[in-house]
C-alpha positions as CSV (number, residue, x, y, z in Angstrom):
1,X,181.5,101.4,58.7
2,X,183.2,98.2,60.0
3,X,184.9,98.2,63.4
4,X,188.5,99.3,63.2
5,X,191.0,97.7,65.7
6,X,192.5,100.0,68.3
7,X,189.9,102.8,68.0
8,X,186.5,103.6,69.4
9,X,184.5,106.6,68.0
10,X,181.4,108.3,69.2
11,X,180.7,110.5,66.3
12,X,177.8,112.5,67.9
13,X,179.9,113.7,70.8
14,X,183.2,113.7,68.8
15,X,184.8,111.6,71.6
16,X,187.4,109.1,70.5
17,X,189.3,106.4,72.4
18,X,192.5,105.4,70.7
19,X,195.3,103.2,71.9
20,X,198.6,104.2,70.3
21,X,200.3,101.1,71.7
22,X,197.9,98.8,69.9
23,X,200.0,97.1,67.2
24,X,197.0,97.0,64.9
25,X,197.0,100.8,65.0
26,X,200.7,101.9,65.0
27,X,201.7,99.3,62.4
28,X,199.1,100.7,60.0
29,X,197.2,103.7,61.2
30,X,195.4,104.3,57.8
31,X,192.2,102.4,58.7
32,X,191.8,104.4,61.9
33,X,192.5,107.6,60.0
34,X,189.8,106.6,57.4
35,X,187.3,106.1,60.3
36,X,188.1,109.5,61.8
37,X,187.7,111.2,58.4
38,X,184.3,109.6,58.0
39,X,182.9,110.2,61.4
40,X,184.8,113.1,63.2
41,X,188.0,114.6,61.7
42,X,188.0,117.0,64.7
43,X,187.8,115.0,68.0
44,X,188.4,114.9,71.7
45,X,190.9,112.1,72.4
46,X,189.9,110.6,75.7
47,X,193.3,109.1,76.6
48,X,195.1,112.4,75.9
49,X,192.3,114.7,77.2
50,X,192.7,117.2,74.4
51,X,191.4,118.1,71.0
52,X,193.0,116.6,67.9
53,X,192.5,117.5,64.2
54,X,192.8,115.1,61.3
55,X,191.3,116.9,58.3
56,X,193.7,118.4,55.8
57,X,192.2,121.9,55.6
58,X,191.9,122.2,59.3
59,X,195.5,120.9,60.0
60,X,196.9,123.1,57.3
61,X,194.9,126.2,58.6
62,X,195.8,125.6,62.3
63,X,199.5,125.2,61.4
64,X,199.3,128.8,60.0
65,X,197.0,130.2,62.7
66,X,199.0,132.7,64.8
67,X,196.5,132.3,67.7
68,X,198.4,129.1,68.4
69,X,202.1,128.7,69.3
70,X,204.7,126.1,70.2
71,X,205.2,127.7,73.7
72,X,202.8,129.3,76.2
73,X,205.0,130.6,79.0
74,X,205.8,133.8,77.1
75,X,202.1,134.9,77.5
76,X,201.1,133.2,80.7
77,X,202.5,131.9,84.0
78,X,202.6,128.4,85.3
79,X,200.2,129.4,88.1
80,X,197.7,130.9,85.7
81,X,197.7,127.7,83.7
82,X,197.9,125.2,86.6
83,X,201.0,123.8,84.9
84,X,203.4,121.7,87.0
85,X,206.9,122.9,87.8
86,X,209.7,121.5,85.6
87,X,211.0,118.1,86.6
88,X,214.5,118.5,88.2
89,X,215.7,115.3,86.6
90,X,215.1,116.9,83.1
91,X,217.2,120.0,83.7
92,X,219.6,119.4,80.9
93,X,217.0,118.3,78.4
94,X,214.8,121.3,79.2
95,X,217.9,123.6,78.9
96,X,218.3,122.5,75.3
97,X,214.5,122.9,74.6
98,X,214.5,126.4,76.1
99,X,216.3,127.8,73.1
100,X,215.2,125.4,70.4
101,X,214.0,127.0,67.2
102,X,211.2,124.4,67.1
103,X,209.8,125.6,70.5
104,X,210.1,129.4,70.2
105,X,207.7,132.1,69.1
106,X,208.4,135.5,67.7
107,X,210.4,137.6,68.2
108,X,212.9,135.0,69.5
109,X,212.0,132.6,66.8
110,X,212.4,135.2,64.1
111,X,215.8,136.2,65.2
112,X,217.1,132.7,65.4
113,X,215.5,131.5,62.2
114,X,216.9,134.5,60.3
115,X,220.4,133.6,61.4
116,X,220.1,130.0,60.3
117,X,217.8,130.2,57.3
118,X,220.3,131.3,54.8
119,X,222.1,128.0,54.9
120,X,218.9,126.1,54.2
121,X,217.4,127.9,51.2
122,X,217.0,125.8,48.1
123,X,219.8,127.4,46.1
124,X,222.3,126.8,48.9
125,X,221.2,123.3,49.5
126,X,221.4,122.5,45.7
127,X,225.1,122.9,45.9
128,X,225.3,119.7,48.1
129,X,224.0,117.6,45.2
130,X,227.5,116.2,44.1
131,X,228.4,115.5,47.7
132,X,225.1,113.6,48.4
133,X,225.5,111.6,45.1
134,X,229.1,110.6,45.9
135,X,228.2,109.6,49.4
136,X,225.2,107.5,48.2
137,X,227.5,105.6,45.8
138,X,230.2,105.2,48.4
139,X,227.9,103.7,50.9
140,X,226.4,101.3,48.4
141,X,229.9,100.3,47.3
142,X,230.5,99.1,50.9
143,X,227.7,96.5,50.8
144,X,226.8,95.8,47.2
145,X,228.7,92.6,46.8
146,X,227.2,91.0,49.9
147,X,223.8,90.5,48.2
148,X,221.8,91.6,51.3
149,X,221.9,94.3,54.0
150,X,220.0,96.0,56.8
151,X,219.3,99.2,55.0
152,X,218.3,101.6,57.9
153,X,221.7,101.7,59.7
154,X,223.9,101.2,56.7
155,X,222.2,103.6,54.2
156,X,219.3,105.5,55.6
157,X,221.1,106.7,58.7
158,X,224.5,107.3,57.2
159,X,223.6,109.7,54.5
160,X,221.6,112.4,56.4
161,X,223.8,112.4,59.5
162,X,227.0,112.6,57.4
163,X,225.6,115.5,55.4
164,X,224.3,117.6,58.3
165,X,227.5,117.0,60.3
166,X,229.6,118.2,57.3
167,X,227.3,121.2,56.8
168,X,227.7,122.2,60.5
169,X,231.5,121.5,60.5
170,X,231.3,118.7,63.0
171,X,233.7,115.8,62.5
172,X,231.9,113.0,60.7
173,X,233.7,110.5,63.0
174,X,231.4,111.7,65.7
175,X,228.3,110.5,63.8
176,X,227.8,107.3,65.9
177,X,227.7,109.4,69.1
178,X,225.5,112.0,67.5
179,X,223.0,109.3,66.5
180,X,223.1,107.7,69.9
181,X,222.4,111.1,71.6
182,X,219.7,111.9,69.1
183,X,217.9,108.5,69.4
184,X,217.8,108.8,73.2
185,X,216.5,112.4,73.1
186,X,213.7,111.9,70.6
187,X,212.2,109.1,72.7
188,X,210.9,112.1,74.9
189,X,208.5,113.2,72.1
190,X,206.3,110.1,72.3
191,X,203.2,110.0,74.6
192,X,204.0,109.3,78.3
193,X,207.7,108.6,78.3
194,X,208.8,106.5,81.3
195,X,211.0,107.8,84.1
196,X,213.9,105.7,82.8
197,X,213.4,107.3,79.3
198,X,213.4,110.8,80.9
199,X,216.6,110.1,82.8
200,X,218.4,108.7,79.8
201,X,217.2,111.6,77.5
202,X,218.5,114.0,80.2
203,X,221.9,112.2,80.3
204,X,222.1,112.3,76.5
205,X,221.3,116.0,76.5
206,X,224.1,116.8,79.0
207,X,226.6,114.8,77.0
208,X,225.5,116.4,73.7
209,X,225.8,119.9,75.2
210,X,229.2,119.3,76.7
211,X,230.5,117.9,73.3
212,X,229.1,120.9,71.4
213,X,230.5,123.4,73.9
214,X,234.0,122.1,73.1
215,X,233.3,122.2,69.3
216,X,232.0,125.8,69.6
217,X,235.1,126.8,71.5
218,X,237.3,125.3,68.8
219,X,235.3,127.1,66.0
220,X,235.8,130.4,67.8
221,X,239.5,129.8,67.9
222,X,239.7,128.4,64.4
223,X,236.7,129.5,62.3
224,X,235.8,127.4,59.3
225,X,233.6,127.7,56.2
226,X,230.7,125.9,57.8
227,X,227.2,126.6,59.2
228,X,228.3,126.5,62.9
229,X,231.0,129.1,62.2
230,X,228.4,131.2,60.4
231,X,226.0,131.0,63.4
232,X,228.8,132.0,65.8
233,X,229.9,135.0,63.8
234,X,226.5,136.2,62.4
235,X,224.7,139.2,63.9
236,X,221.1,140.4,63.7
237,X,220.4,143.9,65.0
238,X,223.8,144.0,66.7
239,X,223.2,140.7,68.6
240,X,224.9,137.4,68.3
241,X,223.7,134.0,69.4
242,X,224.6,133.0,73.0
243,X,226.3,129.7,73.7
244,X,223.1,128.3,75.0
245,X,221.3,129.3,71.7
246,X,224.1,128.0,69.6
247,X,224.0,124.6,71.4
248,X,220.2,124.3,71.2
249,X,220.1,125.2,67.5
250,X,222.9,122.8,66.6
251,X,221.2,120.0,68.5
252,X,217.9,120.7,66.7
253,X,219.6,120.8,63.3
254,X,221.4,117.6,64.0
255,X,218.4,115.8,65.4
256,X,215.8,117.1,63.0
257,X,218.4,117.0,60.1
258,X,218.5,113.3,60.1
259,X,215.8,111.7,62.3
260,X,212.8,112.2,60.1
261,X,214.8,111.6,56.9
262,X,216.0,108.2,58.1
263,X,212.4,107.1,58.7
264,X,211.3,108.6,55.3
265,X,214.1,106.7,53.4
266,X,213.0,103.5,55.1
267,X,209.3,104.1,54.6
268,X,209.8,105.0,51.0
269,X,211.9,101.9,50.2
270,X,209.2,99.7,51.8
271,X,206.4,101.5,50.1
272,X,208.0,101.3,46.6
273,X,209.0,97.6,47.0
274,X,205.5,96.6,48.2
275,X,203.7,98.7,45.5
276,X,204.8,96.3,42.7
277,X,205.5,99.4,40.6
278,X,208.7,99.7,38.5
279,X,211.3,101.8,40.3
280,X,213.0,102.5,36.9
281,X,209.7,104.1,35.8
282,X,209.2,106.0,39.0
283,X,212.6,107.5,38.8
284,X,212.8,107.8,35.0
285,X,213.1,111.6,35.0
286,X,213.5,114.5,37.5
287,X,209.8,115.3,37.3
288,X,208.7,111.7,37.9
289,X,211.2,111.3,40.7
290,X,209.9,114.5,42.5
291,X,206.3,113.3,42.2
292,X,207.2,109.8,43.5
293,X,209.1,111.3,46.5
294,X,206.2,113.7,47.4
295,X,203.8,110.7,47.2
296,X,206.0,108.7,49.5
297,X,206.0,111.7,51.9
298,X,202.2,111.9,51.7
299,X,201.5,108.1,51.9
300,X,204.1,107.1,54.6
301,X,204.9,110.3,56.5
302,X,207.7,110.1,59.1
303,X,206.1,112.4,61.6
304,X,202.4,112.0,62.5
305,X,201.7,114.6,65.2
306,X,202.6,118.2,65.9
307,X,201.3,119.9,69.0
308,X,200.5,123.6,69.7
309,X,199.1,125.8,72.5
310,X,196.2,128.1,72.3
311,X,197.7,131.5,73.1
312,X,194.3,133.0,74.0
313,X,190.7,131.8,74.5
314,X,189.6,130.7,71.1
315,X,186.3,129.4,69.6
316,X,186.9,127.5,66.3
317,X,184.4,127.5,63.4
318,X,183.1,124.0,64.3
319,X,182.1,125.0,67.8
320,X,185.2,123.7,69.6
321,X,186.0,126.1,72.5
322,X,189.6,126.3,73.7
323,X,191.0,128.1,76.7
324,X,194.3,129.9,76.8
325,X,197.0,127.3,77.5
326,X,195.0,124.3,76.0
327,X,197.1,122.0,73.9
328,X,195.9,120.8,70.5
329,X,197.2,118.0,68.4
330,X,197.6,118.3,64.6
331,X,197.6,114.9,62.9
332,X,199.9,115.4,59.9
333,X,199.8,111.7,58.9
334,X,196.0,111.7,58.9
335,X,195.7,115.0,57.1
336,X,197.8,113.5,54.3
337,X,195.1,110.8,53.7
338,X,192.0,113.0,53.9
339,X,189.6,111.8,51.1
340,X,188.3,115.4,50.8
341,X,191.8,116.4,49.6
342,X,193.2,113.3,48.0
343,X,191.5,110.7,45.8
344,X,191.9,107.1,46.9
345,X,194.1,108.4,49.8
346,X,195.1,105.0,51.0
347,X,196.6,104.1,47.6
348,X,200.2,104.9,46.6
349,X,199.9,106.8,43.4
350,X,203.2,108.2,42.4
351,X,201.8,110.3,39.5
352,X,199.4,112.0,41.9
353,X,199.1,115.8,41.4
354,X,196.5,116.9,44.0
355,X,198.4,119.5,46.0
356,X,201.1,119.5,48.7
357,X,201.3,117.1,51.7
358,X,201.8,118.6,55.2
359,X,204.6,116.2,56.2
360,X,206.9,119.2,56.8
361,X,204.3,121.3,58.5
362,X,203.2,124.8,57.4
363,X,203.4,128.4,58.5
364,X,205.9,129.9,60.9
365,X,207.3,126.5,62.0
366,X,207.5,124.9,58.5
367,X,210.5,122.6,58.6
368,X,213.6,124.6,58.0
369,X,215.4,121.5,56.7
370,X,212.7,120.6,54.1
371,X,214.8,121.5,51.1
372,X,217.7,119.4,52.4
373,X,215.5,116.4,53.2
374,X,213.8,116.6,49.8
375,X,217.2,116.8,48.0
376,X,218.6,113.8,50.0
377,X,215.5,111.8,49.1
378,X,215.5,112.8,45.5
379,X,219.1,111.7,45.1
380,X,219.6,108.8,47.5
381,X,216.5,106.8,46.5
382,X,216.9,106.7,42.7
383,X,220.6,105.9,43.1
384,X,219.8,103.0,45.5
385,X,217.2,101.5,43.1
386,X,219.4,101.9,40.1
387,X,222.4,100.3,41.8
388,X,220.4,97.4,43.2
389,X,217.7,96.8,40.5
390,X,216.8,93.4,41.9
391,X,216.3,94.7,45.5
392,X,213.5,93.0,47.4
393,X,212.3,92.8,51.0
394,X,213.6,89.7,52.8
395,X,210.5,89.8,55.0
396,X,207.8,92.2,56.2
397,X,209.6,95.0,58.1
398,X,208.6,95.6,61.7
399,X,207.1,99.1,62.4
400,X,208.5,100.9,65.5
401,X,206.2,101.1,68.5
402,X,206.4,104.9,68.4
403,X,203.3,106.6,67.0
404,X,204.7,110.2,66.7
405,X,207.6,109.0,64.5
406,X,206.3,106.5,62.0
407,X,209.2,104.4,60.9
408,X,210.7,100.9,60.8
409,X,212.8,99.0,63.4
410,X,214.9,97.4,60.6
411,X,214.7,97.1,56.9
412,X,216.3,93.9,55.6
413,X,216.7,93.7,51.8
414,X,218.3,91.3,49.4
415,X,219.1,91.4,45.7
């Protein structure tokens, strides 16, 4: 196999050196993923000093494997694991993570998810269709006559953050602040964040928590017909969510409720415009639209890595031995282009019918917002291409230097 920029593979030892900051890799990781699939889809990543998995079946299976979890300190101490103490300058950020649905394991996860889940089931989400349609048209009305626009900030960001804020009952005028806090916080999820990034994320977390404390107090005094009021008043086994749990859950829903969807709208527009295929044909019916959106999610996933801890000593079928507390990385973006699962995986084929992608995860931590994200994509993208039939890329969009979240810096289009 020809040499692939940014990656060095020793197939016999399953050792891989991979520089995520190499533009040749993060701009287009598909050649590196193809090399991994051919030589060692399960590998020890030298720079990360842990095992990673790129194969579809393995990623899908490990996401569902209850021997792994998103946290470890519920079954082991820091001393046992040799884990460093929390960083004092991340106190506010860690406080939000401590009660995050994404980071918890049963029974705490079960309790929280049960209280929130009702609002995110498909039949509830489907009721938002008219609102998403109206918002999509209103945003396009604001820039249609100009003949060109930067699409990420004007369209891709506006729709998901507006919808999740309305669902929660948070004033939509707060959207710019919500986006700012969210962007600053999610920079923590990339490899090796700088000290400055940590300080900034902690400051954003403190500001976000203070803001939500005030909103929650207002909701308690004046309940509304919204998700936040529902979370405040709901009980499970006689228990209600604490303020800390309410704040963490709301932050997660706001951040996760738009961050990945923004990237996916941008990635999908770029993919469709570069494919040379007819958007009118892609979105000709509900069925063709669904297939096209799922193929966009597979081909240009917004999230490429999901990490988990081994909750006990484990030996996997392929001879990889893990100790309790070892972290593993599941490469969602790579699993989506596994040639053992998908034919011609590096080709965008909108009529593909070869099984589900893993862009929303699987198992216990399957993305709670997946029905909402899918609905937003299935509505906002066809409307955009119908309203702007001559839309084209002004130039090749620049990909963000952020491997975990695969998205664009800007998306300039004209029509």
